[in-house]
N, C-alpha and C positions, 0 to 999 in steps of 0.2 A: 638161049645163050649158055654156053658151058660154064660150069663152076659156080653158078649163082647160089645154089643151095649150100654148097660147101663153104663158100666165102662168107655167106650170111651167118652160118654157124660159127665160123672162125672169128668174125668180127664181134658178134654178140657174146661169144664165150671167151673172148680175149685169149684165143689160142695162138701160140707161135706156129707159124706155117712155113713150109718149104715149097718152093715152086721153081720152075724154069720159065724164063721170059724170053720169047723168041723174036722180039722186035729187031735186034741186031744180031746177025749170024755169028759175029765174032765173040759174043758174050752170052752164050746160052746155058752156062753152067748153073747149078742150083744156087738159089738165094734163100736166105732165112729172113723172115719178116715178122713184124707185129702189125697185123691188119687193124686199122682204126676206122675206116669209113668206106662204104660201098655207095656210090652216088652216080647220078646222071648229069652229064655236062649240059651246057646250054644248047649244044648241037645234037643231044640225044644219045651220046655214047656213054656206056657204062665204064666207070673207072673205080679203081681201088686205091685209096691212100693208105700208106703203111710206112712204118719205120723199118728200113732195111738194116739188118744186123751184119750180114756178110754176103759174099758172093760177088759175081761180076757186076761192074757198074762203070759208067763213064765218069762218075765222081768217086774217087777212092776213099772218101772219108766215111767212117761208120761210127756209131749209128747215124742214119740220115733219113729224112723224109723223102719218099718217092711216090710217084703216081703211076699206076699200071693200067694200061688198056687191056681189058679182059680178053680181047680177041687174040692176044699174044701169050696168054698164060697156058702152060702145059705142066703135066705131072705134079699136080697139086697134092700136098700131103699135110694134114693137120697133125701137129706134134702134141705130145702130152703136156708140155710146159704151157703155163699161162703167164700173162703180164698185166701190169696196171696201165690204165689209159694214161698216155703221156700228158703232163700238165699243159704243154704247148698246143695240144689239139683243141681247135675251136670249131665245133660243129655248127655254130651259129653264123659262120662267115657266109654272107649272102652272095658274095662275088665268086666264091668257089663252089659252094654247095647249093646249086639251084634246086635240085630235088634229091634229098637224102633217101636212100633205100634202107640202110641201117648204119648204125654207128657204134663205136666202142662202148661197151657196158649197157647197151640198150636191151631191155628184157625181151 
């Protein structure tokens, strides 16, 4: 799966990240995110939970939580800025995080 090593590093290192998300052809511009969790869904898909800071989105409010399917991520770039894990992030949520790959602040 593409980007797993880079996303793992970004999540663990709390690095602000820029990516393009190709799920919707009308909104493929760059997005800046704070990646908090890389996890597997109950159907086995890998997802990234992040706070989106800017860029195209169906929801125009920023910052906001977004979930990204890794198969639609392109042009990933880890930026030098870091962030603190958001206090609203709950890695213990068993309904969402069936199998956590890595999470914000994990060594």
